[in-house]
C-alpha positions in Angstrom: 0.0 0.0 0.0 1.4 3.4 -1.0 1.3 6.8 0.5 -1.3 9.3 -0.8 -1.0 13.1 -0.3 -3.2 16.0 -1.3 -2.7 19.7 -1.2 -5.5 22.2 -1.0 -5.7 26.0 -0.8 -8.2 28.8 -0.8 -8.2 32.5 -1.7 -11.4 33.2 0.3 -11.1 35.9 2.9 -13.5 34.3 5.4 -11.5 31.9 7.5 -14.3 29.3 8.0 -14.9 29.1 4.2 -11.1 29.1 3.4 -10.3 26.3 5.9 -13.2 24.1 4.7 -12.4 24.7 1.0 -8.7 23.9 1.4 -9.4 20.8 3.4 -11.9 19.4 0.9 -9.6 20.1 -2.0 -6.7 18.3 -0.3 -8.9 15.3 0.6 -10.2 15.1 -3.0 -6.7 15.2 -4.4 -5.5 12.5 -2.0 -8.5 10.3 -2.9 -9.3 9.7 0.8 -12.1 10.5 3.1 -10.1 9.9 6.3 -6.5 11.3 6.2 -4.1 10.0 8.8 -2.4 13.4 9.3 -3.1 17.0 8.4 -0.5 19.8 8.0 -1.8 23.4 7.8 -0.1 26.5 6.6 -1.9 29.9 7.1 -1.1 33.6 7.3 -1.8 35.7 10.3 -4.5 37.5 8.4 -6.9 34.7 9.3 -8.5 34.0 12.7 -6.5 30.9 13.5 -9.2 29.4 15.8 -11.9 29.7 13.1 -9.6 28.4 10.4 -8.5 25.3 12.4 -12.1 24.6 13.5 -13.4 24.6 9.9 -10.5 22.3 8.9 -11.4 20.0 11.8 -15.1 19.9 10.7 -14.1 19.0 7.2 -11.6 16.3 8.1 -12.7 14.9 11.4 -10.2 14.6 14.2 -7.0 13.4 12.6 -3.7 14.6 14.1 -3.0 18.1 13.0 0.1 20.3 12.8 -0.2 24.0 11.9 2.2 26.8 10.9 1.3 30.4 10.9 3.3 32.8 8.7 3.6 36.5 8.7 2.4 38.4 5.7 
């Protein structure tokens, strides 16, 4: 069994919409409904709590690591 990976992004300004859209794109690209691990990159322009919550809702409760970058 191989390793599958997916990458998703969003240009939406609303953090809830952006988080959900990026997570769903990544899941679709990886051909999986239940990823084993999620790695998130985001800018400080988003509410981090809202962004992560929306990613969690779109991907369940898999282990997550997040990085915040300055604009």
